[in-house]
N, C-alpha and C positions, 0 to 999 in steps of 0.2 A: 504494500500499500504506500502511496506517495504521501509524504508528510509536508504540508504547506503551512507555513507560519506567517501570519499577517501582523505587521507592526503598524499601529495607528497612533500618530502623535497628536491627535486632536485634543483640545483642552476643554471644549464645551460639550454639553449634552442637550440636544442632538448636535452632531458635528458633521460639517461638510467633508472634513478629512476622513471620517469613518464611512460616510456615504460613498465617497470615491473608492476607499479600500474595499468596501463590500461589492461594488460593481466589478472591480478588478478581480476579486476573489471568485465571484460567480462566473465571470467570463473564463477564468483560468480552469476552474472545475469542469466547465462545459468543454473547453478545448482538450483537456486531458482525456475525457471520456473513459475514465477508469476510476476505481475507488480512491478517494482522497480523504485524508484525515486533516481537517483544518483547525488550527488553534489561532485565536486572536489575542494579541498582547496590546492592551490599552495602556499607553504610557501615562495617561492622566492618573491612573490608579497606582502608579509606581513612583510618583514624584518624591514621596518621603523616603522610601527605601533607596532610591537613587542618591538622594542627598546624604543618607547615612553611609552609603557605599563609598562616597567621595572622601568621607572622614575615616572610615575603618579599613577600606581597601578590600572588603569582603562583602559579596552579595548575600542576602539572607532572605528567608521566607518567600514571598510572592516574586521578588526579583530574582532570586536563585532559580526558581521554577521557570521563569521567563527566559533566563539565560540558557537554561538546559533545553528548553523547547527550541530555541534558535540553534543551538549546537547540534541537535539531532535532526533538524529540518533538511529536507531535500531541496527546498526552494523557499524564498521569501517574497512577499509582497509588502513593500514599505511605503508609507505615505506620511508626509508631514505638512503642517501649515507653514506658510512663509511669514517670517518676522524679520524686519530690517533687511530685506533682500536676500535672505538665506534660510536654511532650515532652523527649526526652533532649538533653543538650548536644551530642552528636555529630550528631544530626538537625538541630538548629538551626544548627550550624556549617556544615553542607553548604549549607544555603540561604543562609547569609550570604555565601558565597563567589561566588554567582552574580552576574553583572553585572545592574545595575538594568534592569528591563523584560524579563528572560529569560522570566518566567512570565506576562507580561501577555496576558490573553485566552486563556490555555491551560487546557483543562478538567483538573480535578484531583479524584480520588477520595481522600478521606482516611480513614485507619483507625488504631486504636490498640489495644494489648494491655496487660493488667495482671493481677495476681494476684487482684484483687477488683473487683467491679462499682462500688465506691465511687468509682473513678477515671473513670467513664464521662463525666463532664462535661468532661473534658479536650478532647473533641472540639469543644465549643462555646466554652469560655472560653480555649482556647489554640490549637488547630490551625486552626479556621476563621478567627479573626482574623489569624493569621500569613499564611495564603495570600490573604486579602482584602487585606492590606497589600501583598503582592507582586503584586496585581492579577490573580491567577489566578481562574478561574471554578470554584468549588467546587460539586460536585453536592449536591442537597438532602439526600440520605441519607448520613451518615457512619457508619462501622461500628466498633463497639467490641467486643472480645472479652475477657472474663475467662477464667481458666483452665477453669472448668466449662462455659463456653459452647460449646466446640468439639464437644461431644457433643449439643448442643441443635439440633434442626432449625430453630428460629427464627433462629439465626445465619445459616444458609444462605439463608433467606428474605430477611434484610437484605442479605446479600451480593449476591444476584441483583437485588434492587431497586436498589441502588446501582450495580451494573454496567449495568443497563438505562438508568439516568439518564445515565451517562457515554457510553454508546453513542448516546443521543439527542442529546447535545451534539456528538457527531461525525457527526450527520446520519442516524442510523438511527432511523426512526420505530418507536415501540412498537406491537406488534401489538394491536388491540382485542380485548377478550374476545368470544368467539363469541356472535353474536346480540344484542349490545348496541349502541345507537347511539353514534357516535363524535364527533358535533358537537352543539351546542345546537339547531341547526335539526332535526337527525334526532331528537333527544330529544323535541322538541315535536311532530314529525310521528308519532313512535311512542312514545307515553307507556306507562309500565309500569302494569299493573293494580294497584290497591291491595292486593288479596289476594296478589299476587306479591311486593310490597314487604314485607308482613308475613311471608311465608314465608322470604324471604331473610334478614330480620332475625332470625328464630328459628333459622336453620340456620348452624352454626359453619363458618367458612371461606369464606362468600359475601360 
């Protein structure tokens, strides 16, 4: 069974960060199409244990359990709210307490939420470098959601693309589009007619 751990850094209840995390989780479970054990780590509930850990150097109680979940996970979905153009301090503190090498080679899907799209670059200038430093394998598509994005179908498209990439890293091959060659050799053997290429280029969504 695949173990998927979801780390949500939202501070409010309800939280747009948790809402995005849930969407990413549902899409990933659907893309995997096999039994998945999902555990959710709500960092809001670990604020005090994290502060204690900074002083003692040892995780205890619920924090120790969360750290162990991450250590045993096959993959992670991590989502943070944006504060001052970066991930939240609580989010960073959680990943600071992990033992070195905990995330090495582990597939990670990253996401972030904020009130405005101006913060979308946080995915590339903050989140991706953080997990690269931790030697995780970050999926190519990161997902950002501003407040107005939750009603936009384009958000769900990004969610499903990112989830498919995470599933692929876990060994699930993406299903090829019907009728289209799946390899270079097949493309050479079955070239697409020029008029079909023109039709596809002029048809939205193809």
